[in-house]
C-alpha positions in Angstrom: -17.9 39.2 155.0 -15.7 41.4 157.1 -13.5 42.1 154.2 -16.4 43.1 151.8 -17.1 46.8 151.1 -19.2 48.5 153.4 -19.1 45.7 156.1 -20.6 47.0 159.4 -21.6 43.6 161.3 -22.7 40.0 161.0 -24.7 37.7 163.3 -25.4 34.0 163.0 -28.2 32.1 165.0 -29.6 28.7 165.5 -33.4 28.9 166.0 -35.3 26.7 168.5 -36.4 24.4 165.7 -33.0 23.8 164.4 -33.0 26.3 161.5 -30.0 28.4 160.9 -29.9 32.1 160.1 -27.9 35.2 159.9 -28.1 39.0 159.7 -25.4 41.0 157.8 -25.3 44.8 158.3 -23.7 46.8 155.5 -23.2 50.7 155.1 -25.5 50.9 152.2 -28.0 49.0 149.9 -25.4 48.4 147.3 -22.9 46.8 149.5 -25.7 44.7 151.1 -27.0 43.3 147.9 -23.7 42.3 146.7 -22.8 40.7 149.9 -26.2 38.8 150.0 -25.6 37.6 146.5 -22.1 36.3 147.2 -23.2 34.6 150.7 -26.0 32.9 148.9 -23.4 31.5 146.5 -21.2 30.5 149.0 -24.0 28.7 151.0 -25.1 26.8 147.9 -21.5 25.8 146.9 -20.4 24.9 150.6 -23.5 23.5 152.3 -25.7 21.9 149.7 -25.4 18.6 151.4 -27.2 19.9 154.5 -29.8 22.0 153.0 -33.4 20.7 153.0 -34.7 23.5 151.1 -33.6 26.6 149.0 -32.0 29.2 151.3 -34.1 32.4 151.8 -32.6 35.8 151.4 -34.5 38.6 152.9 -33.4 42.3 152.6 -34.4 45.3 154.6 -33.5 48.6 156.2 -32.6 49.1 159.9 -35.3 51.1 161.7 -33.5 51.5 165.1 -30.9 49.6 167.0 -28.5 49.9 169.9 -24.9 49.0 170.5 -24.1 46.8 173.3 -21.7 43.9 174.3 -20.7 41.3 171.9 -21.9 37.7 172.9 -19.3 34.9 172.6 -20.6 31.6 172.4 -19.1 28.9 174.5 -16.6 31.4 176.1 
């Protein structure tokens, strides 16, 4: 992701129910749409054996936020 045009940030999460999710932040809608399409293709091609249903892609605008410390898992 970080090498894609307009990349700003990326977060991956594992929810309490075991589902996985991610949030990608890009400089503009065009960059975000292109990255989402590419990521969906990657997930389908590389994780199909682990999927129990079709991946859900949602898009939206950032309304507000704050920069803080980066969290390192396991470190």
